[in-house]
N, CA, C and O atoms as a GROMACS GRO file, in nm:
protein
  368
    1MET      N    1  15.074   8.382  16.217
    1MET     CA    2  14.938   8.331  16.207
    1MET      C    3  14.908   8.240  16.325
    1MET      O    4  14.994   8.164  16.371
    2HIS      N    5  14.788   8.247  16.373
    2HIS     CA    6  14.746   8.164  16.485
    2HIS      C    7  14.712   8.024  16.437
    2HIS      O    8  14.656   8.006  16.330
    3THR      N    9  14.747   7.926  16.518
    3THR     CA   10  14.707   7.789  16.491
    3THR      C   11  14.581   7.759  16.570
    3THR      O   12  14.545   7.834  16.661
    4ARG      N   13  14.514   7.652  16.535
    4ARG     CA   14  14.396   7.612  16.612
    4ARG      C   15  14.434   7.585  16.758
    4ARG      O   16  14.359   7.616  16.850
    5GLU      N   17  14.551   7.526  16.777
    5GLU     CA   18  14.596   7.495  16.913
    5GLU      C   19  14.619   7.623  16.994
    5GLU      O   20  14.582   7.630  17.111
    6SER      N   21  14.682   7.723  16.933
    6SER     CA   22  14.707   7.848  17.006
    6SER      C   23  14.576   7.922  17.036
    6SER      O   24  14.563   7.987  17.140
    7ILE      N   25  14.480   7.911  16.945
    7ILE     CA   26  14.350   7.973  16.968
    7ILE      C   27  14.279   7.903  17.084
    7ILE      O   28  14.218   7.969  17.168
    8LEU      N   29  14.288   7.771  17.091
    8LEU     CA   30  14.226   7.696  17.200
    8LEU      C   31  14.290   7.734  17.333
    8LEU      O   32  14.218   7.752  17.432
    9VAL      N   33  14.420   7.746  17.338
    9VAL     CA   34  14.489   7.787  17.461
    9VAL      C   35  14.440   7.925  17.505
    9VAL      O   36  14.411   7.946  17.623
   10TYR      N   37  14.432   8.018  17.411
   10TYR     CA   38  14.383   8.153  17.442
   10TYR      C   39  14.239   8.148  17.491
   10TYR      O   40  14.203   8.216  17.587
   11LEU      N   41  14.158   8.067  17.426
   11LEU     CA   42  14.017   8.056  17.462
   11LEU      C   43  14.000   7.998  17.603
   11LEU      O   44  13.915   8.044  17.679
   12LYS      N   45  14.080   7.899  17.637
   12LYS     CA   46  14.075   7.842  17.773
   12LYS      C   47  14.102   7.949  17.877
   12LYS      O   48  14.030   7.961  17.976
   13SER      N   49  14.206   8.026  17.854
   13SER     CA   50  14.244   8.132  17.946
   13SER      C   51  14.137   8.240  17.954
   13SER      O   52  14.100   8.284  18.062
   14ALA      N   53  14.086   8.280  17.838
   14ALA     CA   54  13.985   8.386  17.833
   14ALA      C   55  13.857   8.343  17.903
   14ALA      O   56  13.798   8.421  17.978
   15MET      N   57  13.812   8.221  17.879
   15MET     CA   58  13.688   8.175  17.940
   15MET      C   59  13.703   8.156  18.090
   15MET      O   60  13.609   8.177  18.167
   16SER      N   61  13.821   8.115  18.130
   16SER     CA   62  13.848   8.102  18.274
   16SER      C   63  13.844   8.239  18.340
   16SER      O   64  13.785   8.256  18.447
   17GLU      N   65  13.907   8.336  18.276
   17GLU     CA   66  13.912   8.472  18.329
   17GLU      C   67  13.774   8.539  18.330
   17GLU      O   68  13.734   8.599  18.429
   18LEU      N   69  13.703   8.528  18.219
   18LEU     CA   70  13.575   8.598  18.205
   18LEU      C   71  13.459   8.532  18.279
   18LEU      O   72  13.375   8.600  18.338
   19PHE      N   73  13.456   8.399  18.275
   19PHE     CA   74  13.336   8.328  18.322
   19PHE      C   75  13.363   8.229  18.434
   19PHE      O   76  13.273   8.156  18.476
   20GLU      N   77  13.487   8.226  18.483
   20GLU     CA   78  13.526   8.134  18.590
   20GLU      C   79  13.500   7.988  18.553
   20GLU      O   80  13.463   7.906  18.638
   21VAL      N   81  13.519   7.957  18.426
   21VAL     CA   82  13.509   7.820  18.376
   21VAL      C   83  13.645   7.755  18.397
   21VAL      O   84  13.748   7.818  18.372
   22LYS      N   85  13.646   7.631  18.443
   22LYS     CA   86  13.773   7.560  18.459
   22LYS      C   87  13.834   7.536  18.322
   22LYS      O   88  13.767   7.492  18.229
   23GLU      N   89  13.964   7.566  18.311
   23GLU     CA   90  14.031   7.550  18.182
   23GLU      C   91  14.019   7.408  18.129
   23GLU      O   92  14.006   7.388  18.008
   24GLU      N   93  14.022   7.310  18.218
   24GLU     CA   94  14.014   7.170  18.172
   24GLU      C   95  13.876   7.136  18.116
   24GLU      O   96  13.860   7.034  18.049
   25ASP      N   97  13.776   7.219  18.143
   25ASP     CA   98  13.641   7.198  18.088
   25ASP      C   99  13.627   7.255  17.948
   25ASP      O  100  13.532   7.222  17.876
   26VAL      N  101  13.721   7.341  17.909
   26VAL     CA  102  13.715   7.404  17.778
   26VAL      C  103  13.786   7.312  17.678
   26VAL      O  104  13.905   7.325  17.650
   27VAL      N  105  13.708   7.219  17.626
   27VAL     CA  106  13.757   7.123  17.527
   27VAL      C  107  13.676   7.142  17.399
   27VAL      O  108  13.568   7.199  17.401
   28LEU      N  109  13.729   7.094  17.289
   28LEU     CA  110  13.669   7.121  17.158
   28LEU      C  111  13.522   7.081  17.148
   28LEU      O  112  13.444   7.150  17.083
   29ASP      N  113  13.484   6.970  17.210
   29ASP     CA  114  13.345   6.926  17.195
   29ASP      C  115  13.253   6.978  17.305
   29ASP      O  116  13.135   6.941  17.308
   30ALA      N  117  13.303   7.063  17.394
   30ALA     CA  118  13.218   7.122  17.498
   30ALA      C  119  13.119   7.218  17.433
   30ALA      O  120  13.157   7.305  17.355
   31ARG      N  121  12.993   7.202  17.468
   31ARG     CA  122  12.888   7.290  17.417
   31ARG      C  123  12.885   7.415  17.505
   31ARG      O  124  12.885   7.406  17.628
   32LEU      N  125  12.882   7.530  17.440
   32LEU     CA  126  12.892   7.656  17.512
   32LEU      C  127  12.778   7.674  17.612
   32LEU      O  128  12.803   7.703  17.729
   33TYR      N  129  12.656   7.658  17.568
   33TYR     CA  130  12.542   7.684  17.656
   33TYR      C  131  12.519   7.568  17.754
   33TYR      O  132  12.512   7.588  17.875
   34GLU      N  133  12.510   7.448  17.701
   34GLU     CA  134  12.474   7.333  17.783
   34GLU      C  135  12.584   7.292  17.880
   34GLU      O  136  12.556   7.261  17.996
   35ASP      N  137  12.709   7.289  17.834
   35ASP     CA  138  12.819   7.238  17.916
   35ASP      C  139  12.891   7.347  17.996
   35ASP      O  140  12.933   7.324  18.110
   36LEU      N  141  12.904   7.465  17.937
   36LEU     CA  142  12.984   7.571  17.999
   36LEU      C  143  12.899   7.687  18.053
   36LEU      O  144  12.953   7.781  18.112
   37ASP      N  145  12.769   7.681  18.032
   37ASP     CA  146  12.677   7.782  18.084
   37ASP      C  147  12.708   7.922  18.030
   37ASP      O  148  12.700   8.021  18.103
   38ILE      N  149  12.744   7.929  17.902
   38ILE     CA  150  12.773   8.056  17.836
   38ILE      C  151  12.646   8.101  17.764
   38ILE      O  152  12.600   8.034  17.672
   39ASP      N  153  12.589   8.214  17.807
   39ASP     CA  154  12.466   8.262  17.743
   39ASP      C  155  12.499   8.368  17.638
   39ASP      O  156  12.616   8.395  17.611
   40SER      N  157  12.396   8.426  17.579
   40SER     CA  158  12.418   8.521  17.469
   40SER      C  159  12.493   8.646  17.514
   40SER      O  160  12.573   8.700  17.437
   41ILE      N  161  12.468   8.692  17.635
   41ILE     CA  162  12.541   8.809  17.687
   41ILE      C  163  12.689   8.774  17.706
   41ILE      O  164  12.777   8.853  17.672
   42ASP      N  165  12.715   8.655  17.760
   42ASP     CA  166  12.852   8.608  17.775
   42ASP      C  167  12.921   8.596  17.639
   42ASP      O  168  13.039   8.626  17.625
   43ALA      N  169  12.845   8.552  17.540
   43ALA     CA  170  12.902   8.535  17.406
   43ALA      C  171  12.952   8.669  17.351
   43ALA      O  172  13.055   8.675  17.285
   44VAL      N  173  12.877   8.776  17.378
   44VAL     CA  174  12.920   8.910  17.334
   44VAL      C  175  13.051   8.947  17.404
   44VAL      O  176  13.143   8.999  17.341
   45ASP      N  177  13.060   8.920  17.534
   45ASP     CA  178  13.184   8.947  17.607
   45ASP      C  179  13.300   8.867  17.550
   45ASP      O  180  13.412   8.916  17.540
   46LEU      N  181  13.272   8.744  17.513
   46LEU     CA  182  13.376   8.658  17.455
   46LEU      C  183  13.423   8.712  17.321
   46LEU      O  184  13.542   8.710  17.291
   47ILE      N  185  13.330   8.760  17.239
   47ILE     CA  186  13.366   8.817  17.109
   47ILE      C  187  13.456   8.939  17.129
   47ILE      O  188  13.553   8.958  17.055
   48VAL      N  189  13.424   9.021  17.227
   48VAL     CA  190  13.506   9.139  17.258
   48VAL      C  191  13.647   9.093  17.298
   48VAL      O  192  13.746   9.152  17.254
   49LYS      N  193  13.656   8.990  17.380
   49LYS     CA  194  13.785   8.938  17.425
   49LYS      C  195  13.864   8.880  17.306
   49LYS      O  196  13.986   8.896  17.299
   50LEU      N  197  13.795   8.813  17.216
   50LEU     CA  198  13.862   8.753  17.100
   50LEU      C  199  13.917   8.860  17.006
   50LEU      O  200  14.009   8.834  16.929
   51LYS      N  201  13.860   8.980  17.013
   51LYS     CA  202  13.913   9.090  16.933
   51LYS      C  203  14.058   9.117  16.969
   51LYS      O  204  14.138   9.155  16.883
   52GLU      N  205  14.093   9.098  17.097
   52GLU     CA  206  14.232   9.116  17.140
   52GLU      C  207  14.325   9.019  17.069
   52GLU      O  208  14.440   9.052  17.039
   53LEU      N  209  14.275   8.900  17.042
   53LEU     CA  210  14.356   8.798  16.974
   53LEU      C  211  14.369   8.827  16.825
   53LEU      O  212  14.477   8.812  16.768
   54THR      N  213  14.260   8.867  16.764
   54THR     CA  214  14.259   8.885  16.618
   54THR      C  215  14.300   9.025  16.574
   54THR      O  216  14.333   9.047  16.458
   55ASN      N  217  14.296   9.120  16.668
   55ASN     CA  218  14.327   9.260  16.637
   55ASN      C  219  14.234   9.320  16.533
   55ASN      O  220  14.271   9.412  16.460
   56LYS      N  221  14.113   9.267  16.528
   56LYS     CA  222  14.013   9.325  16.437
   56LYS      C  223  13.876   9.304  16.496
   56LYS      O  224  13.854   9.216  16.578
   57LYS      N  225  13.783   9.388  16.451
   57LYS     CA  226  13.645   9.376  16.497
   57LYS      C  227  13.586   9.247  16.443
   57LYS      O  228  13.599   9.215  16.325
   58ILE      N  229  13.521   9.173  16.531
   58ILE     CA  230  13.460   9.046  16.492
   58ILE      C  231  13.311   9.069  16.478
   58ILE      O  232  13.245   9.116  16.572
   59GLN      N  233  13.258   9.036  16.364
   59GLN     CA  234  13.115   9.052  16.340
   59GLN      C  235  13.038   8.940  16.411
   59GLN      O  236  13.067   8.822  16.388
   60PRO      N  237  12.942   8.974  16.495
   60PRO     CA  238  12.864   8.871  16.564
   60PRO      C  239  12.799   8.770  16.470
   60PRO      O  240  12.779   8.654  16.506
   61LEU      N  241  12.766   8.813  16.349
   61LEU     CA  242  12.706   8.721  16.252
   61LEU      C  243  12.797   8.603  16.220
   61LEU      O  244  12.749   8.494  16.189
   62LYS      N  245  12.928   8.626  16.227
   62LYS     CA  246  13.022   8.516  16.202
   62LYS      C  247  13.009   8.407  16.307
   62LYS      O  248  13.052   8.293  16.285
   63PHE      N  249  12.950   8.442  16.421
   63PHE     CA  250  12.942   8.348  16.533
   63PHE      C  251  12.799   8.299  16.559
   63PHE      O  252  12.775   8.233  16.659
   64ARG      N  253  12.707   8.329  16.470
   64ARG     CA  254  12.568   8.292  16.498
   64ARG      C  255  12.544   8.142  16.500
   64ARG      O  256  12.451   8.096  16.567
   65ASN      N  257  12.624   8.064  16.429
   65ASN     CA  258  12.607   7.919  16.426
   65ASN      C  259  12.703   7.845  16.518
   65ASN      O  260  12.710   7.722  16.516
   66VAL      N  261  12.776   7.919  16.599
   66VAL     CA  262  12.873   7.859  16.691
   66VAL      C  263  12.799   7.794  16.807
   66VAL      O  264  12.717   7.858  16.873
   67ARG      N  265  12.828   7.667  16.831
   67ARG     CA  266  12.763   7.595  16.940
   67ARG      C  267  12.862   7.531  17.038
   67ARG      O  268  12.830   7.508  17.154
   68THR      N  269  12.983   7.502  16.988
   68THR     CA  270  13.082   7.435  17.071
   68THR      C  271  13.211   7.517  17.076
   68THR      O  272  13.230   7.610  16.998
   69VAL      N  273  13.299   7.479  17.168
   69VAL     CA  274  13.432   7.542  17.174
   69VAL      C  275  13.504   7.522  17.041
   69VAL      O  276  13.570   7.613  16.992
   70GLY      N  277  13.492   7.403  16.984
   70GLY     CA  278  13.554   7.376  16.854
   70GLY      C  279  13.504   7.469  16.746
   70GLY      O  280  13.581   7.512  16.660
   71ASP      N  281  13.374   7.501  16.749
   71ASP     CA  282  13.318   7.597  16.653
   71ASP      C  283  13.381   7.734  16.669
   71ASP      O  284  13.410   7.802  16.570
   72VAL      N  285  13.403   7.776  16.793
   72VAL     CA  286  13.467   7.906  16.819
   72VAL      C  287  13.610   7.904  16.764
   72VAL      O  288  13.652   7.997  16.696
   73VAL      N  289  13.682   7.797  16.794
   73VAL     CA  290  13.820   7.785  16.746
   73VAL      C  291  13.822   7.793  16.593
   73VAL      O  292  13.904   7.866  16.536
   74ASP      N  293  13.734   7.719  16.527
   74ASP     CA  294  13.731   7.720  16.381
   74ASP      C  295  13.696   7.858  16.326
   74ASP      O  296  13.756   7.903  16.228
   75ALA      N  297  13.599   7.926  16.388
   75ALA     CA  298  13.558   8.059  16.342
   75ALA      C  299  13.672   8.160  16.356
   75ALA      O  300  13.697   8.239  16.265
   76VAL      N  301  13.741   8.157  16.470
   76VAL     CA  302  13.853   8.249  16.492
   76VAL      C  303  13.968   8.216  16.397
   76VAL      O  304  14.033   8.306  16.344
   77TYR      N  305  13.993   8.087  16.377
   77TYR     CA  306  14.098   8.044  16.285
   77TYR      C  307  14.070   8.097  16.143
   77TYR      O  308  14.159   8.149  16.076
   78GLU      N  309  13.946   8.083  16.099
   78GLU     CA  310  13.909   8.131  15.966
   78GLU      C  311  13.924   8.283  15.956
   78GLU      O  312  13.970   8.334  15.853
   79LEU      N  313  13.887   8.355  16.060
   79LEU     CA  314  13.904   8.501  16.060
   79LEU      C  315  14.052   8.537  16.052
   79LEU      O  316  14.091   8.626  15.977
   80ALA      N  317  14.134   8.468  16.129
   80ALA     CA  318  14.278   8.494  16.129
   80ALA      C  319  14.337   8.461  15.992
   80ALA      O  320  14.424   8.532  15.941
   81LYS      N  321  14.290   8.352  15.933
   81LYS     CA  322  14.338   8.311  15.801
   81LYS      C  323  14.300   8.414  15.695
   81LYS      O  324  14.382   8.450  15.610
   82GLU      N  325  14.176   8.461  15.701
   82GLU     CA  326  14.131   8.565  15.608
   82GLU      C  327  14.216   8.690  15.622
   82GLU      O  328  14.257   8.749  15.522
   83GLU      N  329  14.242   8.729  15.746
   83GLU     CA  330  14.323   8.849  15.772
   83GLU      C  331  14.464   8.831  15.718
   83GLU      O  332  14.521   8.923  15.658
   84SER      N  333  14.520   8.713  15.739
   84SER     CA  334  14.656   8.684  15.692
   84SER      C  335  14.661   8.689  15.540
   84SER      O  336  14.752   8.748  15.482
   85GLU      N  337  14.563   8.626  15.474
   85GLU     CA  338  14.558   8.626  15.329
   85GLU      C  339  14.534   8.765  15.275
   85GLU      O  340  14.594   8.805  15.175
   86HIS      N  341  14.447   8.841  15.341
   86HIS     CA  342  14.416   8.978  15.300
   86HIS      C  343  14.541   9.064  15.314
   86HIS      O  344  14.571   9.144  15.226
   87GLY      N  345  14.613   9.048  15.423
   87GLY     CA  346  14.735   9.124  15.446
   87GLY      C  347  14.842   9.093  15.344
   87GLY      O  348  14.914   9.182  15.300
   88GLU      N  349  14.852   8.967  15.307
   88GLU     CA  350  14.950   8.927  15.205
   88GLU      C  351  14.917   8.988  15.069
   88GLU      O  352  15.006   9.032  14.997
   89SER      N  353  14.788   8.991  15.034
   89SER     CA  354  14.751   9.046  14.904
   89SER      C  355  14.772   9.196  14.900
   89SER      O  356  14.798   9.251  14.793
   90ASN      N  357  14.763   9.264  15.015
   90ASN     CA  358  14.788   9.407  15.018
   90ASN      C  359  14.935   9.442  15.005
   90ASN      O  360  14.970   9.555  14.969
   91LYS      N  361  15.022   9.345  15.035
   91LYS     CA  362  15.166   9.370  15.027
   91LYS      C  363  15.216   9.366  14.884
   91LYS      O  364  15.321   9.422  14.853
   92ASN      N  365  15.141   9.300  14.798
   92ASN     CA  366  15.185   9.284  14.658
   92ASN      C  367  15.147   9.401  14.572
   92ASN      O  368  15.178   9.401  14.452
   0.00000   0.00000   0.00000
């Protein structure tokens, strides 16, 4: 299972790679649009990239209220947690 810290590390790398954002600027309270200049098109690219981390399709609706890096981390963490719990219940 992914931790919030591992998700943040992945997010720093992904945002640096995709959007040329400095990794040190990707902090939990950084606002995506205002601080990191991530627009709605970029957000779609980020969701596609996050699919590599979660190994599942991410519904854009899950991210409609995301405003900060911390919000992204929390949303991905919850998706990973749901997947982990769902996987465990299927094993029983």
